[in-house]
Backbone as CSV, one residue per row, in Angstrom:
resi,resn,N_x,N_y,N_z,CA_x,CA_y,CA_z,C_x,C_y,C_z
1,UNK,181.289,102.732,100.869,180.095,103.027,100.102,178.976,102.091,100.557
2,UNK,177.799,102.611,100.887,176.699,101.753,101.315,176.132,100.950,100.150
3,UNK,175.675,99.748,100.458,175.066,98.902,99.429,173.736,98.374,99.926
4,UNK,172.835,98.100,98.996,171.562,97.466,99.299,171.408,96.304,98.332
5,UNK,171.375,95.092,98.846,171.283,93.876,98.039,172.425,93.783,97.032
6,UNK,173.608,94.241,97.441,174.785,94.135,96.588,174.926,95.234,95.551
7,UNK,173.976,96.178,95.514,174.041,97.284,94.552,174.355,98.559,95.327
8,UNK,175.223,99.398,94.775,175.561,100.648,95.455,174.324,101.492,95.686
9,UNK,174.175,101.954,96.921,173.040,102.780,97.310,173.536,104.202,97.517
10,UNK,173.681,104.931,96.438,174.271,106.268,96.506,173.258,107.374,96.235
11,UNK,171.970,107.070,96.232,170.967,108.075,95.922,170.973,109.220,96.932
12,UNK,170.932,108.900,98.216,170.949,109.924,99.260,172.177,109.802,100.158
13,UNK,173.252,109.281,99.648,174.454,109.056,100.447,175.257,110.336,100.556
14,UNK,175.521,110.743,101.791,176.357,111.912,102.047,177.508,111.442,102.928
15,UNK,178.717,111.422,102.417,179.842,110.959,103.235,180.143,111.968,104.353
16,UNK,180.390,111.455,105.575,180.750,112.320,106.694,181.647,111.554,107.652
17,UNK,182.287,112.299,108.511,183.182,111.699,109.503,182.559,111.685,110.898
18,UNK,181.383,112.267,111.065,180.749,112.351,112.385,180.022,111.042,112.715
19,UNK,179.150,110.597,111.822,178.399,109.356,112.030,179.003,108.270,111.153
20,UNK,179.663,107.336,111.775,180.336,106.273,111.029,179.394,105.084,110.846
21,UNK,179.891,104.037,110.242,179.103,102.829,110.019,178.759,102.128,111.333
22,UNK,179.495,102.402,112.403,179.185,101.807,113.704,177.846,102.302,114.253
23,UNK,177.434,103.478,113.848,176.189,104.075,114.309,174.990,103.581,113.503
24,UNK,175.186,102.802,112.482,174.169,102.467,111.492,172.913,101.827,112.080
25,UNK,172.999,100.853,112.941,171.826,100.152,113.438,171.168,100.786,114.641
26,UNK,171.834,101.708,115.297,171.312,102.311,116.521,170.002,103.071,116.299
27,UNK,169.853,103.909,115.285,168.571,104.602,115.080,167.414,103.638,114.833
28,UNK,167.688,102.512,114.207,166.642,101.529,113.957,166.136,100.932,115.265
29,UNK,167.013,100.749,116.217,166.612,100.174,117.500,165.926,101.186,118.406
30,UNK,166.322,102.435,118.341,165.784,103.422,119.271,164.547,104.143,118.731
31,UNK,164.296,104.128,117.443,163.177,104.882,116.868,161.802,104.425,117.382
32,UNK,161.538,103.139,117.606,160.228,102.780,118.184,160.027,103.355,119.582
33,UNK,161.077,103.431,120.373,160.955,104.001,121.718,160.690,105.502,121.656
34,UNK,161.329,106.184,120.730,161.097,107.620,120.574,159.664,107.871,120.102
35,UNK,159.186,107.054,119.176,157.814,107.195,118.694,156.793,106.942,119.787
36,UNK,157.015,105.928,120.596,156.114,105.626,121.700,156.112,106.754,122.734
37,UNK,157.286,107.268,123.046,157.373,108.375,124.003,156.651,109.607,123.471
38,UNK,156.812,109.902,122.191,156.120,111.057,121.596,154.608,110.856,121.640
39,UNK,154.140,109.656,121.346,152.709,109.368,121.391,152.145,109.563,122.792
40,UNK,152.837,109.059,123.796,152.366,109.170,125.178,152.367,110.624,125.633
41,UNK,153.413,111.366,125.314,153.501,112.766,125.728,152.398,113.594,125.079
42,UNK,152.182,113.419,123.787,151.150,114.189,123.091,149.763,113.815,123.598
43,UNK,149.522,112.540,123.849,148.200,112.140,124.349,147.950,112.671,125.752
44,UNK,148.976,112.753,126.563,148.805,113.311,127.903,148.580,114.824,127.843
45,UNK,149.261,115.515,126.935,149.104,116.958,126.816,147.761,117.354,126.216
46,UNK,147.190,116.501,125.390,145.928,116.842,124.731,144.726,116.248,125.453
47,UNK,144.889,115.800,126.659,143.755,115.323,127.447,143.435,113.875,127.190
48,UNK,144.340,112.995,127.467,144.136,111.579,127.229,143.102,110.939,128.136
49,UNK,142.677,111.592,129.217,141.717,111.001,130.152,140.301,111.511,129.946
50,UNK,139.991,112.159,128.853,138.660,112.713,128.623,137.620,111.642,128.333
51,UNK,138.014,110.466,127.905,137.030,109.439,127.562,136.253,109.000,128.794
52,UNK,136.877,108.970,129.942,136.189,108.588,131.166,135.094,109.599,131.490
53,UNK,135.394,110.892,131.346,134.408,111.931,131.612,133.288,111.900,130.575
54,UNK,133.616,111.635,129.326,132.597,111.589,128.286,131.613,110.456,128.543
55,UNK,132.095,109.315,128.992,131.203,108.204,129.301,130.271,108.553,130.457
56,UNK,130.781,109.243,131.454,129.959,109.638,132.596,128.871,110.600,132.156
57,UNK,129.208,111.572,131.330,128.222,112.539,130.862,127.153,111.860,130.013
58,UNK,127.550,110.907,129.191,126.548,110.243,128.348,125.609,109.403,129.209
59,UNK,126.098,108.784,130.260,125.222,108.026,131.157,124.257,108.957,131.887
60,UNK,124.731,110.135,132.292,123.859,111.104,132.947,122.758,111.563,132.001
61,UNK,123.099,111.790,130.746,122.102,112.219,129.775,121.075,111.119,129.522
62,UNK,121.523,109.883,129.486,120.593,108.773,129.261,119.599,108.654,130.411
63,UNK,120.062,108.828,131.631,119.148,108.729,132.771,118.167,109.890,132.768
64,UNK,118.591,111.069,132.326,117.686,112.207,132.253,116.597,111.973,131.201
65,UNK,116.967,111.364,130.088,115.997,111.095,129.032,114.963,110.094,129.518
66,UNK,115.385,109.061,130.215,114.474,108.032,130.676,113.599,108.500,131.834
67,UNK,113.991,109.522,132.555,113.199,110.017,133.676,111.987,110.805,133.201
68,UNK,112.026,111.374,132.038,110.922,112.211,131.543,109.710,111.427,131.255
């Protein structure tokens, strides 16, 4: 039975034979890497390099305004 600070933690406890107590700390260690990978993949798919182009366009617009 899982415990938290010495008190039984049975609120969401589902007993199973697939994931034992040996697996307990592994998700905690790997979850930051999964989150980072998801962030990088989504940013690359949604155009993570657009800021460079936006800066170039804004500089071009500024020079056009000053030329008038």
